[in-house]
C-alpha positions as CSV (number, residue, x, y, z in Angstrom):
1,X,5.1,28.9,7.2
2,X,5.0,27.9,3.6
3,X,1.9,27.0,1.5
4,X,0.9,23.5,0.8
5,X,0.3,23.0,-2.9
6,X,-1.3,19.8,-4.2
7,X,1.0,17.8,-6.6
8,X,-1.5,18.1,-9.4
9,X,-1.3,21.9,-9.2
10,X,2.4,22.1,-9.7
11,X,3.3,22.8,-13.4
12,X,5.0,19.8,-15.1
13,X,8.1,21.8,-16.0
14,X,8.6,22.5,-12.3
15,X,7.8,19.0,-11.1
16,X,10.4,16.8,-9.4
17,X,11.7,13.9,-11.5
18,X,11.0,10.3,-10.4
19,X,14.6,9.9,-9.3
20,X,14.0,12.6,-6.7
21,X,11.2,10.6,-5.1
22,X,13.2,7.4,-5.2
23,X,16.2,9.1,-3.4
24,X,14.0,10.9,-1.0
25,X,12.0,7.9,0.2
26,X,15.2,6.1,1.2
27,X,16.8,9.2,2.7
28,X,13.8,9.8,5.0
29,X,13.5,6.2,6.0
30,X,17.2,6.0,6.9
31,X,17.3,9.3,8.7
32,X,14.2,8.4,10.7
33,X,15.7,5.1,11.8
34,X,18.8,6.9,12.9
35,X,16.6,8.8,15.3
36,X,14.6,5.8,16.5
37,X,11.6,6.4,14.3
38,X,10.5,3.5,12.0
39,X,9.1,4.9,8.7
40,X,8.5,2.6,5.7
41,X,7.4,3.5,2.2
42,X,4.1,2.3,0.8
43,X,2.6,2.2,-2.7
44,X,4.3,2.4,-6.1
45,X,7.6,3.7,-4.7
46,X,7.9,0.6,-2.6
47,X,7.4,-1.6,-5.7
48,X,10.3,0.3,-7.3
49,X,12.5,-0.5,-4.3
50,X,11.6,-4.2,-4.3
51,X,11.7,-4.8,-8.0
52,X,14.2,-2.4,-9.7
53,X,14.9,-4.9,-12.5
54,X,11.2,-5.2,-13.4
55,X,10.2,-1.5,-13.4
56,X,10.0,-1.4,-17.2
57,X,7.0,-3.6,-17.0
58,X,5.4,-1.3,-14.5
59,X,5.9,1.7,-16.8
60,X,4.5,-0.2,-19.7
61,X,1.4,-1.0,-17.8
62,X,0.8,2.8,-17.7
63,X,0.0,2.6,-14.0
64,X,1.4,6.1,-13.3
65,X,0.5,9.4,-15.0
66,X,2.6,12.3,-16.3
67,X,3.9,13.1,-12.9
68,X,4.8,9.4,-12.3
69,X,4.9,9.8,-8.5
70,X,2.6,12.3,-6.8
71,X,3.8,11.9,-3.3
72,X,5.5,9.5,-0.9
73,X,3.3,7.5,1.4
74,X,4.9,6.3,4.7
75,X,3.7,4.0,7.5
76,X,5.0,4.5,11.0
77,X,4.2,3.5,14.6
78,X,2.1,5.6,16.9
79,X,4.6,5.2,19.7
80,X,6.8,7.8,18.0
81,X,4.0,10.1,16.8
82,X,5.0,12.9,19.1
83,X,8.4,13.1,17.6
84,X,7.3,12.9,14.0
85,X,6.7,16.7,13.2
86,X,10.1,17.7,14.7
87,X,11.8,14.9,12.8
88,X,10.2,15.9,9.5
89,X,11.2,19.5,10.1
90,X,14.8,18.3,10.5
91,X,14.7,16.7,7.0
92,X,13.2,19.8,5.4
93,X,9.4,19.4,5.6
94,X,6.6,21.4,7.2
95,X,3.4,19.9,8.7
96,X,0.0,20.6,7.1
97,X,-1.8,22.0,10.1
98,X,-5.3,21.4,8.7
99,X,-4.7,17.7,8.3
100,X,-3.0,17.6,11.7
101,X,-6.1,19.2,13.3
102,X,-8.5,16.8,11.5
103,X,-6.6,13.5,11.7
104,X,-3.3,14.0,13.5
105,X,-3.8,10.8,15.5
106,X,-3.8,8.6,12.4
107,X,-2.4,10.6,9.5
108,X,0.0,13.5,8.9
109,X,0.8,15.4,5.7
110,X,4.1,17.2,5.2
111,X,5.2,19.5,2.4
112,X,7.9,22.0,1.3
113,X,10.8,19.6,0.8
114,X,12.4,18.0,-2.3
115,X,9.0,16.3,-3.1
116,X,5.7,18.1,-2.9
117,X,3.9,15.9,-0.4
118,X,4.7,13.3,2.2
119,X,1.7,11.4,3.5
120,X,2.3,9.5,6.8
121,X,-0.1,6.8,8.1
122,X,0.2,6.0,11.7
123,X,-0.1,2.3,12.9
124,X,-2.6,1.3,10.2
125,X,-4.3,2.0,7.0
126,X,-8.0,1.9,7.7
127,X,-10.3,2.5,4.7
128,X,-12.6,-0.3,3.5
129,X,-10.8,-2.7,5.8
130,X,-7.9,-2.3,8.3
131,X,-4.3,-3.0,7.3
132,X,-2.5,-3.0,10.7
133,X,1.2,-2.4,10.9
134,X,1.7,-3.5,14.5
135,X,5.1,-5.2,14.6
136,X,5.2,-5.3,10.8
137,X,7.5,-2.5,9.7
138,X,10.9,-3.9,10.4
139,X,10.9,-6.6,7.7
140,X,12.5,-4.4,5.1
141,X,14.8,-1.4,5.5
142,X,12.8,1.0,3.3
143,X,9.3,-0.4,2.5
144,X,6.3,-2.0,4.2
145,X,6.1,-5.7,3.6
146,X,5.0,-7.2,0.3
147,X,2.1,-8.8,2.1
148,X,0.9,-5.4,3.4
149,X,1.3,-3.9,-0.1
150,X,-1.0,-6.6,-1.4
151,X,-3.5,-6.2,1.5
152,X,-3.6,-2.4,0.8
153,X,-5.0,-3.3,-2.7
154,X,-7.2,-6.3,-1.7
155,X,-9.0,-4.2,0.9
156,X,-10.6,-1.9,-1.7
157,X,-14.2,-2.9,-2.4
158,X,-14.8,-0.4,-5.2
159,X,-11.5,-1.4,-6.9
160,X,-10.4,0.4,-10.1
161,X,-8.1,-0.4,-13.0
162,X,-4.9,1.0,-11.4
163,X,-5.3,-1.1,-8.2
164,X,-6.0,-4.2,-10.2
165,X,-2.9,-3.5,-12.3
166,X,-0.9,-3.3,-9.1
167,X,-2.2,-6.7,-7.9
168,X,-1.4,-8.2,-11.4
169,X,2.1,-6.6,-11.4
170,X,2.8,-8.1,-7.9
171,X,1.6,-11.5,-9.0
172,X,3.9,-11.3,-12.1
173,X,7.1,-10.3,-10.4
174,X,7.0,-11.3,-6.7
175,X,7.8,-14.5,-4.9
176,X,5.2,-16.0,-2.5
177,X,5.7,-18.0,0.7
178,X,5.2,-18.2,4.4
179,X,7.5,-15.4,5.6
180,X,8.2,-11.7,4.9
181,X,11.8,-12.2,3.6
182,X,11.5,-10.5,0.2
183,X,8.3,-12.4,-0.6
184,X,4.6,-12.1,-0.1
185,X,3.7,-13.8,3.2
186,X,0.6,-15.6,2.2
187,X,0.4,-17.3,5.6
188,X,0.1,-13.9,7.3
189,X,-2.6,-12.9,4.8
190,X,-4.6,-16.1,5.4
191,X,-4.4,-15.7,9.1
192,X,-5.5,-12.0,8.8
193,X,-8.6,-13.1,6.9
194,X,-9.4,-16.0,9.1
195,X,-10.8,-13.7,11.8
196,X,-12.5,-11.2,9.5
197,X,-15.2,-12.3,7.2
198,X,-15.7,-8.9,5.7
199,X,-12.0,-8.5,4.7
200,X,-12.0,-12.1,3.4
201,X,-15.1,-11.4,1.3
202,X,-13.7,-8.2,-0.3
203,X,-10.2,-9.7,-0.9
204,X,-11.4,-13.0,-2.4
205,X,-13.8,-11.1,-4.6
206,X,-10.9,-8.9,-5.8
207,X,-8.8,-12.0,-6.6
208,X,-11.6,-13.1,-8.9
209,X,-11.8,-9.6,-10.3
210,X,-8.1,-9.6,-11.1
211,X,-8.4,-12.9,-12.9
212,X,-11.2,-11.5,-15.0
213,X,-9.5,-8.1,-15.6
214,X,-6.1,-9.5,-16.7
215,X,-7.5,-10.7,-20.0
216,X,-8.0,-7.1,-21.0
217,X,-4.4,-5.9,-20.2
218,X,-2.8,-5.9,-23.7
219,X,0.7,-5.3,-22.6
220,X,0.9,-8.6,-20.7
221,X,1.9,-11.8,-22.5
222,X,-0.2,-14.9,-22.5
223,X,2.4,-16.5,-20.2
224,X,2.2,-13.6,-17.8
225,X,-1.6,-13.7,-17.8
226,X,-1.6,-17.4,-17.1
227,X,0.8,-16.8,-14.2
228,X,-1.4,-14.1,-12.6
229,X,-4.4,-16.5,-12.7
230,X,-2.3,-19.3,-11.3
231,X,-1.0,-17.1,-8.4
232,X,-4.4,-15.8,-7.7
233,X,-5.7,-19.4,-7.4
234,X,-2.8,-20.4,-5.2
235,X,-3.3,-17.4,-2.9
236,X,-7.0,-18.3,-2.7
237,X,-6.2,-21.9,-1.9
238,X,-3.9,-20.9,1.0
239,X,-6.6,-18.5,2.3
240,X,-9.2,-21.3,2.1
241,X,-6.8,-23.7,3.9
242,X,-6.5,-21.5,7.0
243,X,-9.0,-22.5,9.8
244,X,-11.6,-19.8,10.4
245,X,-12.5,-18.4,13.8
246,X,-15.9,-18.5,15.4
247,X,-16.1,-14.8,14.8
248,X,-15.6,-15.4,11.1
249,X,-18.1,-18.3,11.0
250,X,-20.8,-16.2,12.8
251,X,-20.3,-13.2,10.5
252,X,-20.3,-15.4,7.4
253,X,-23.9,-16.5,8.2
254,X,-25.1,-12.9,7.5
255,X,-23.1,-12.6,4.3
256,X,-23.3,-9.5,2.2
257,X,-26.9,-8.8,3.3
258,X,-25.3,-6.7,6.0
259,X,-22.6,-4.0,5.2
260,X,-19.2,-5.7,5.5
261,X,-16.8,-2.8,4.8
262,X,-16.3,0.7,5.9
263,X,-17.6,3.4,3.6
264,X,-16.8,6.4,5.7
265,X,-13.5,7.4,4.1
266,X,-12.0,9.6,1.4
267,X,-10.3,8.2,-1.7
268,X,-6.7,6.9,-1.2
């Protein structure tokens, strides 16, 4: 059994190059699928897969640090959970037993392969608000859907600069529509919020925050900033257009006077 070392504790001169992460994410996703396990990349790596021609802008936004990528985040389905550790062993990774003991039902961490850390989220990402992957992971061969990438950012109540930059980057380079075919499925997002006032409130607040924040991002042109504001307004309009459920209406009456997001989680 090897020893799990956090990416930040690995000296820079020994740290894998970004190309290693990019190759490894696809290798694992494809090898998993060959064994009947659906694994899809989340986070910055997924954005690199979707928008290879626009990655220069992402780098200029200084979204990533000296190590560029720190790990690979995957989403997978719980129905294949029992096969996950054996599969990851077959592609060169060991399971972190401490994480397995604490949260093995919802999250696994693997180490010891070409990249220092693989973080696997099972069925959902559940921090401030739940991003559920049920039936959602087959839209792209390597990555979670663009809608789910956006939801992962919009669900953060105490949002920071890097997460706002991710939203702004997505609004600059992505197409938006009503399906998941290489575009952000705004219809799916609107329907997700229509039954969940808390998620709706956090997400629409973050759309406003992005519009305010973008004025301070010097690397973006005036044209790009205007596009980000326009897309944010269009996404909000589509969300507002979706009929809300009785559950949403009932919760809306209480508003923010009652806690509307989960605070019992560690940073992601």
